[in-house]
RODO-2510 file (C-alpha; in nm, 4 decimals, decimal comma):
residues 262
     n   res          X          Y          Z
     1     m    -3,4020    -1,5832    -2,0909
     2     g    -3,5752    -1,3493    -2,3509
     3     r    -3,5429    -1,2772    -2,6980
     4     r    -3,2070    -1,4166    -2,8918
     5     a    -2,9436    -1,1699    -2,8537
     6     q    -2,7190    -1,0895    -3,1715
     7     r    -2,3683    -1,0578    -3,1796
     8     p    -2,2468    -0,8065    -2,8879
     9     p    -2,1957    -0,4289    -2,9388
    10     s    -1,8668    -0,2599    -2,9211
    11     l    -1,6861    -0,1256    -2,5748
    12     p    -1,8421     0,2243    -2,6536
    13     a    -2,1833     0,0759    -2,6304
    14     a    -2,1236    -0,0629    -2,2895
    15     c    -1,9735     0,2587    -2,1698
    16     a    -2,2706     0,4612    -2,2889
    17     a    -2,5165     0,2307    -2,1366
    18     l    -2,3118     0,2891    -1,8026
    19     q    -2,3310     0,6738    -1,8677
    20     r    -2,6999     0,6541    -1,9289
    21     l    -2,7309     0,4558    -1,5840
    22     r    -2,5267     0,7712    -1,4029
    23     n    -2,7729     1,0012    -1,5959
    24     a    -3,0318     0,8512    -1,4558
    25     g    -2,9244     0,9049    -1,0874
    26     k    -2,7748     0,5511    -1,0590
    27     h    -2,4418     0,5053    -0,9126
    28     v    -2,1452     0,2727    -1,0913
    29     i    -1,8886     0,0972    -0,8535
    30     l    -1,6207    -0,0519    -1,0935
    31     i    -1,5191    -0,3732    -0,8930
    32     t    -1,1878    -0,5870    -1,0805
    33     n    -0,9844    -0,8368    -0,9862
    34     v    -0,6843    -0,6790    -1,1050
    35     p    -0,4228    -0,7314    -0,8366
    36     k    -0,3134    -0,3886    -0,7911
    37     p    -0,4460    -0,0898    -0,5773
    38     r    -0,6736     0,1522    -0,7600
    39     r    -0,4432     0,4127    -0,7954
    40     p    -0,3261     0,3781    -1,1464
    41     i    -0,6469     0,2229    -1,2966
    42     p    -0,8318     0,5429    -1,4050
    43     s    -0,5508     0,6156    -1,6493
    44     q    -0,5494     0,2524    -1,7708
    45     l    -0,9411     0,2999    -1,8041
    46     d    -0,8473     0,6340    -2,0053
    47     r    -0,6010     0,4604    -2,2367
    48     a    -0,8637     0,1976    -2,3375
    49     g    -1,1134     0,4571    -2,3884
    50     v    -1,3465     0,4183    -2,1022
    51     p    -1,4794     0,7806    -2,0155
    52     r    -1,4768     0,9187    -1,6443
    53     d    -1,8492     1,0002    -1,6769
    54     a    -1,9074     0,6027    -1,6906
    55     w    -1,8003     0,4985    -1,3294
    56     d    -1,8267     0,6745    -0,9995
    57     a    -1,5476     0,4531    -0,7932
    58     i    -1,2891     0,1778    -0,8557
    59     v    -1,2581    -0,1275    -0,6019
    60     t    -0,9727    -0,3671    -0,6764
    61     s    -0,8514    -0,6970    -0,5442
    62     g    -0,5459    -0,5069    -0,4976
    63     d    -0,6891    -0,2908    -0,2642
    64     a    -0,8567    -0,6058    -0,0694
    65     i    -0,5798    -0,8028    -0,0433
    66     r    -0,3351    -0,5609     0,0839
    67     e    -0,5254    -0,5619     0,4251
    68     e    -0,4385    -0,9332     0,4538
    69     l    -0,0775    -0,8864     0,3265
    70     a    -0,0071    -0,6182     0,5837
    71     t    -0,0979    -0,8161     0,8946
    72     r     0,1863    -1,0726     0,7548
    73     a     0,4704    -0,7985     0,7339
    74     p     0,7781    -0,8235     0,7627
    75     g     0,7039    -1,1843     0,5904
    76     p     0,9554    -1,2832     0,4639
    77     m     0,7411    -1,3712     0,1372
    78     f     0,8233    -1,5641    -0,1890
    79     k     0,6545    -1,3622    -0,4492
    80     i     0,5147    -1,5069    -0,7801
    81     g     0,4321    -1,2272    -1,0583
    82     p     0,6042    -0,9927    -1,3142
    83     d     0,8029    -0,7215    -1,1227
    84     d     0,7078    -0,4667    -1,3640
    85     y     0,3254    -0,4981    -1,3272
    86     d     0,2723    -0,5849    -0,9680
    87     r     0,5232    -0,3418    -0,7962
    88     t     0,2361    -0,1133    -0,6452
    89     l     0,0864    -0,3951    -0,4965
    90     w     0,3754    -0,4931    -0,2153
    91     e     0,4693    -0,1062    -0,1810
    92     g     0,4812     0,0081     0,1680
    93     l     0,3608    -0,2986     0,3503
    94     g     0,7363    -0,3866     0,4719
    95     l     0,7198    -0,7205     0,3301
    96     a     1,0664    -0,8806     0,2746
    97     q     1,0854    -1,1308    -0,0120
    98     a     1,3003    -1,4384     0,0154
    99     p     1,3480    -1,7802    -0,1553
   100     l     1,0705    -2,0426    -0,1379
   101     s     1,2683    -2,2337     0,1098
   102     d     1,3051    -1,9235     0,3469
   103     a     0,9556    -1,7946     0,3207
   104     a     0,6774    -1,7849     0,5574
   105     f     0,4215    -1,7775     0,3090
   106     f     0,4199    -1,7019    -0,0583
   107     a     0,1925    -1,4873    -0,2599
   108     i     0,0906    -1,4236    -0,6301
   109     s    -0,0627    -1,1523    -0,8616
   110     g    -0,0303    -1,3024    -1,1700
   111     l     0,2112    -1,5707    -1,3557
   112     n     0,5533    -1,4663    -1,4032
   113     r     0,5023    -1,4494    -1,8386
   114     d     0,1841    -1,4475    -2,0191
   115     d     0,2683    -1,7723    -2,1911
   116     e     0,3052    -1,9792    -1,8768
   117     t     0,0485    -2,2156    -1,7756
   118     p    -0,0662    -2,3578    -1,4193
   119     e     0,1656    -2,6808    -1,4997
   120     d     0,4819    -2,4462    -1,5033
   121     y     0,4145    -2,4011    -1,1034
   122     a     0,3686    -2,7594    -1,0128
   123     d     0,7148    -2,7860    -0,8865
   124     v     0,6820    -2,4659    -0,6793
   125     l     0,3456    -2,5690    -0,5311
   126     t     0,4381    -2,9090    -0,4452
   127     q     0,7315    -2,7608    -0,2331
   128     a     0,5160    -2,5124    -0,0493
   129     r     0,2454    -2,7522     0,0334
   130     a     0,5575    -2,9704     0,1646
   131     r     0,6041    -2,6673     0,3840
   132     d     0,2422    -2,6231     0,4580
   133     l     0,2496    -2,2389     0,3362
   134     d    -0,0414    -2,0244     0,3208
   135     f    -0,0791    -1,8983    -0,0312
   136     i    -0,2078    -1,5177    -0,0608
   137     c    -0,3876    -1,5009    -0,4032
   138     a    -0,4370    -1,1423    -0,5264
   139     n    -0,6484    -1,1990    -0,8299
   140     p    -0,9384    -1,4895    -0,8201
   141     d    -0,9639    -1,4595    -1,1884
   142     i    -0,8921    -1,8164    -1,3661
   143     v    -0,8503    -1,6721    -1,7022
   144     v    -0,8551    -1,2969    -1,8491
   145     q    -0,9300    -1,2027    -2,1934
   146     h    -0,6206    -1,0078    -2,3383
   147     g    -0,6953    -0,8477    -2,6881
   148     n    -0,8234    -1,1422    -2,8685
   149     r    -0,6854    -1,4248    -2,6782
   150     m    -0,7017    -1,5783    -2,3134
   151     i    -0,4188    -1,5885    -2,0621
   152     w    -0,3845    -1,7913    -1,7306
   153     c    -0,4094    -1,5675    -1,4186
   154     a    -0,3452    -1,6203    -1,0594
   155     g    -0,6640    -1,7885    -0,9805
   156     a    -0,5861    -2,1041    -1,1503
   157     i    -0,2343    -2,1373    -0,9586
   158     a    -0,4591    -2,0871    -0,6293
   159     r    -0,6621    -2,3382    -0,7658
   160     e    -0,4112    -2,6017    -0,8273
   161     y    -0,2793    -2,5528    -0,4920
   162     e    -0,6046    -2,6106    -0,3168
   163     a    -0,6482    -2,9078    -0,5039
   164     i    -0,3230    -3,0461    -0,3605
   165     g    -0,4300    -2,9554    -0,0105
   166     g    -0,2872    -2,6023     0,0244
   167     k    -0,4686    -2,3348     0,1895
   168     v    -0,5347    -2,0318    -0,0179
   169     i    -0,6417    -1,6463     0,1262
   170     m    -0,8380    -1,4361    -0,1600
   171     a    -1,0075    -1,1415    -0,1187
   172     g    -1,1326    -1,0330    -0,4579
   173     k    -1,4225    -1,1637    -0,6298
   174     p    -1,6343    -1,3812    -0,5326
   175     f    -1,4914    -1,3514    -0,1581
   176     a    -1,6578    -1,0908     0,0800
   177     p    -1,3698    -0,8416     0,1211
   178     i    -1,3876    -0,7065    -0,2197
   179     y    -1,7670    -0,6276    -0,1642
   180     d    -1,7432    -0,4845     0,1606
   181     l    -1,4818    -0,2406     0,0192
   182     a    -1,7579    -0,1553    -0,2807
   183     r    -2,0450    -0,1207    -0,0118
   184     k    -1,8112     0,1053     0,1856
   185     e    -1,7552     0,3146    -0,1331
   186     l    -2,1033     0,2696    -0,2395
   187     k    -2,2329     0,4441     0,0823
   188     q    -1,9967     0,7129     0,0736
   189     i    -2,1434     0,8240    -0,2675
   190     a    -2,4951     0,7798    -0,2234
   191     g    -2,4618     0,9314     0,1244
   192     r    -2,6769     0,6108     0,2951
   193     d    -2,6713     0,2781     0,3197
   194     v    -2,7992     0,1224     0,0005
   195     e    -3,0630    -0,1479     0,0375
   196     a    -2,9079    -0,5005    -0,1098
   197     s    -3,2344    -0,5233    -0,3471
   198     r    -3,1049    -0,2018    -0,5226
   199     i    -2,7949    -0,3509    -0,6169
   200     l    -2,7435    -0,5308    -0,9340
   201     c    -2,3664    -0,6880    -0,9904
   202     i    -2,2976    -0,6988    -1,3625
   203     g    -2,0194    -0,9359    -1,5285
   204     d    -1,8747    -1,2258    -1,7356
   205     g    -1,7351    -1,4355    -1,4867
   206     v    -1,9337    -1,7427    -1,3834
   207     v    -1,7178    -1,8544    -1,0914
   208     t    -1,6026    -1,4723    -1,0030
   209     d    -1,8765    -1,2306    -1,0640
   210     i    -2,1922    -1,4430    -1,0553
   211     a    -2,1001    -1,6676    -0,7791
   212     g    -1,9735    -1,3443    -0,5995
   213     a    -2,3397    -1,2042    -0,6266
   214     n    -2,5008    -1,4859    -0,5375
   215     a    -2,2694    -1,5299    -0,1923
   216     q    -2,3574    -1,1443    -0,0958
   217     g    -2,7399    -1,2028    -0,2014
   218     l    -2,7391    -0,9518    -0,5024
   219     d    -2,9033    -0,9562    -0,8037
   220     s    -2,6778    -1,0124    -1,1018
   221     l    -2,6729    -0,9607    -1,5020
   222     f    -2,4645    -1,2608    -1,6353
   223     i    -2,2780    -1,0901    -1,9807
   224     a    -2,2437    -1,4127    -2,1830
   225     a    -2,0270    -1,3263    -2,4427
   226     g    -1,7396    -1,1891    -2,2302
   227     i    -1,4561    -1,4126    -2,1422
   228     h    -1,6936    -1,7148    -2,2847
   229     g    -1,6610    -1,5511    -2,6340
   230     e    -1,9107    -1,7593    -2,8472
   231     a    -1,9000    -2,0605    -2,6651
   232     l    -2,2644    -1,9882    -2,5562
   233     w    -2,3868    -1,9178    -2,8716
   234     t    -2,5735    -2,1242    -3,1390
   235     n    -2,5913    -2,0237    -3,5211
   236     g    -2,4549    -1,6832    -3,4337
   237     a    -2,6997    -1,5905    -3,1870
   238     l    -2,7250    -1,6140    -2,7530
   239     d    -2,8277    -1,9792    -2,6923
   240     p    -3,0349    -1,9813    -2,3547
   241     a    -2,9830    -2,3350    -2,2951
   242     k    -2,6102    -2,2999    -2,3226
   243     v    -2,6089    -2,0182    -2,0764
   244     d    -2,8534    -2,2016    -1,8355
   245     a    -2,6131    -2,5040    -1,8651
   246     a    -2,2707    -2,2823    -1,7872
   247     l    -2,4191    -2,1210    -1,4655
   248     a    -2,5632    -2,4737    -1,3227
   249     a    -2,2265    -2,6320    -1,3815
   250     e    -2,1184    -2,4025    -1,1286
   251     n    -2,4248    -2,4266    -0,8886
   252     v    -2,4895    -2,0516    -0,9504
   253     r    -2,7783    -1,8389    -1,1189
   254     a    -2,8257    -1,5393    -1,2705
   255     t    -3,1020    -1,2959    -1,2000
   256     y    -3,0602    -1,1759    -1,5995
   257     a    -2,8677    -1,2503    -1,8661
   258     m    -2,7376    -1,0849    -2,1927
   259     a    -2,4984    -1,1269    -2,4747
   260     a    -2,3095    -0,7578    -2,3815
   261     l    -2,3672    -0,4812    -2,1780
   262     a    -2,5579    -0,1929    -2,4017
***
């Protein structure tokens, strides 16, 4: 770890950093565990103030998991997740929905409501485990930052199912399928295979972004003031010892670390 980093800069500063990278001839692939196909993501980024010239391509967990879901058509499937949010994830796959008691497998894009917790799904998981159902998780994230608060994600429910012996199938970070898709996008943009030594994975999730980079044998830059907030800070500055401890607790390593992308 180098010099102590002060409070992180804003989103515009991070976007400007990506723009400078692309102006220098680098390629930027955004890899997100959002549980929907990439089609609506650019407009969402537009609304968030992310300029189009800050990235080259987008790969989502929804893209990656749809291939697995397609092999299970026509189902039937028991679904967890808000209908108004995840509709595009299931579209065109020919999957029928059914009550849990009649389902061939169950799947999750996210919790049904933002105010729910993993404990709210204990009965569902117990019933599914009794039937030995496979659990398809479209978003491996445990938590996500939404405004100024953290909300539970699908990965937290998948973790609970694994804890009681259930089989979980995931394709987003840190799992290989989403990285395979990203490498395909990168090859298409660059016009050639890009050596692993020329790829840097940037992210704030220890068990997703950094663990995924480690599994792929890729360098990583850990953004320590992301979903961790100021938990890794001491006296208003990033604390290298706390960063190292957070990484060691999950048995992963980051090639580099900084407070925020800038």
